[in-house]
C-alpha positions as semicolon CSV with decimal commas, in nm:
position;residue;x (nm);y (nm);z (nm)
1;M;8,243;2,904;-1,518
2;I;8,517;2,685;-1,361
3;V;8,683;2,995;-1,217
4;V;8,349;3,146;-1,105
5;S;8,253;2,818;-0,930
6;Y;8,591;2,801;-0,759
7;F;8,564;3,160;-0,648
8;A;8,219;3,110;-0,513
9;A;8,328;2,790;-0,337
10;T;8,611;2,950;-0,157
11;H;8,424;3,268;-0,061
12;S;8,102;3,120;0,070
13;N;7,979;2,872;0,330
14;G;7,700;2,627;0,383
15;Y;7,491;2,490;0,091
16;K;7,630;2,758;-0,137
17;M;7,984;2,628;-0,086
18;V;7,863;2,275;-0,154
19;I;7,692;2,374;-0,478
20;S;7,987;2,571;-0,592
21;W;8,217;2,290;-0,536
22;F;8,004;2,077;-0,739
23;G;8,028;2,324;-1,021
24;V;8,404;2,304;-1,038
25;P;8,428;1,947;-1,172
26;F;8,105;1,973;-1,365
27;F;8,211;2,271;-1,567
28;A;8,561;2,119;-1,616
29;L;8,410;1,803;-1,754
30;A;8,184;2,005;-1,980
31;F;8,482;2,202;-2,105
32;L;8,673;1,886;-2,181
33;S;8,367;1,732;-2,353
34;G;8,340;2,041;-2,568
35;C;8,710;2,010;-2,666
36;V;8,667;1,652;-2,759
37;Q;8,371;1,739;-2,981
38;L;8,581;1,995;-3,158
39;V;8,849;1,747;-3,262
40;R;8,634;1,432;-3,309
41;G;8,608;1,328;-3,675
42;G;8,336;1,159;-3,862
43;P;7,973;1,239;-3,907
44;S;7,741;1,314;-3,615
45;I;7,436;1,176;-3,803
46;L;7,468;0,947;-4,108
47;M;7,157;0,874;-4,316
48;N;7,175;0,636;-4,607
49;A;6,954;0,387;-4,791
50;E;7,001;0,132;-4,503
51;G;6,901;0,365;-4,209
52;V;7,031;0,611;-3,962
53;G;7,350;0,599;-3,761
54;G;7,619;0,814;-3,600
55;R;7,734;0,952;-3,260
56;R;7,407;1,131;-3,200
57;V;7,184;0,826;-3,273
58;G;7,328;0,568;-3,027
59;S;7,307;0,252;-3,230
60;A;7,239;0,229;-3,595
61;L;6,872;0,195;-3,697
62;K;6,736;0,043;-4,009
63;W;6,455;0,221;-4,191
64;S;6,245;-0,099;-4,130
65;D;6,278;-0,021;-3,757
66;V;6,128;0,327;-3,798
67;A;5,745;0,345;-3,806
68;A;5,713;0,713;-3,885
69;V;5,906;1,045;-3,882
70;S;5,804;1,389;-3,773
71;V;5,947;1,723;-3,667
72;G;5,924;1,798;-3,300
73;R;5,956;2,145;-3,141
74;I;6,032;2,274;-2,801
75;K;6,018;2,651;-2,807
76;R;6,239;2,751;-3,105
77;Q;6,440;2,423;-3,114
78;Q;6,337;2,179;-3,378
79;F;6,449;1,823;-3,420
80;L;6,383;1,514;-3,630
81;C;6,168;1,252;-3,448
82;L;6,203;0,890;-3,542
83;W;5,911;0,686;-3,412
84;L;6,040;0,339;-3,364
85;R;5,845;0,012;-3,399
86;N;6,015;-0,126;-3,087
87;E;6,120;0,164;-2,884
88;D;6,147;-0,024;-2,557
89;G;6,398;-0,263;-2,719
90;Y;6,601;0,022;-2,856
91;V;6,613;0,213;-2,525
92;A;6,709;-0,109;-2,339
93;Q;7,030;-0,151;-2,542
94;L;7,144;0,209;-2,481
95;A;7,425;0,316;-2,245
96;P;7,285;0,428;-1,900
97;A;7,329;0,796;-1,970
98;R;7,164;0,777;-2,309
99;R;6,891;0,563;-2,153
100;L;6,806;0,830;-1,899
101;A;6,805;1,099;-2,168
102;A;6,571;0,890;-2,383
103;K;6,327;0,844;-2,090
104;A;6,330;1,223;-2,020
105;I;6,254;1,291;-2,388
106;A;5,979;1,028;-2,379
107;A;5,831;1,193;-2,069
108;R;5,775;1,510;-2,280
109;G;5,588;1,313;-2,546
110;F;5,867;1,259;-2,797
111;P;6,029;0,940;-2,918
112;A;6,361;0,820;-2,777
113;V;6,528;0,906;-3,112
114;S;6,494;1,279;-3,142
115;L;6,786;1,428;-3,338
116;S;6,889;1,787;-3,338
117;F;7,046;1,913;-3,666
118;T;7,152;2,241;-3,514
119;G;7,486;2,336;-3,658
120;L;7,484;2,049;-3,904
121;T;7,492;2,066;-4,278
122;P;7,268;1,957;-4,443
123;G;7,005;2,059;-4,191
124;L;6,675;1,941;-4,066
125;P;6,463;2,014;-4,377
126;E;6,695;1,807;-4,598
127;A;6,712;1,525;-4,333
128;L;6,331;1,520;-4,315
129;E;6,295;1,509;-4,694
130;Y;6,548;1,225;-4,715
131;A;6,378;1,027;-4,435
132;L;6,039;1,057;-4,615
133;K;6,171;0,855;-4,887
134;Y;6,181;0,548;-4,655
135;V;5,912;0,613;-4,391
136;P;5,578;0,788;-4,374
137;R;5,528;1,126;-4,194
138;K;5,356;1,148;-3,856
139;A;5,164;1,452;-3,757
140;D;5,396;1,718;-3,610
141;H;5,392;1,805;-3,242
């Protein structure tokens, strides 16, 4: 996509050229981010008796901070929804990019902590079963 964006930028004019030049650094950063994810060690999501943590969570959450758990769906994508007792406080302490993502998720009617288990082992069913040991289930979306 980097090459396609560069080709389009050098062979077009007007707004198409501007959009294409935007694509060059965007796709380059996406490529670098993907490479970092491939070599980064440690768990993406860590669930234990104390709570939930890991890179995909933001800051660690105690089970006492979670009011309920459910499974959310957008088309075929499923994710684990953690309904927090103080969601505004959690969102306020997030980094700016994560805060924007949390607000976008909330605009769709989901909680700020909505975790995808795509590509992870164990998967969503096991994570839901484990979370239900500590918090009650909320009605699915």
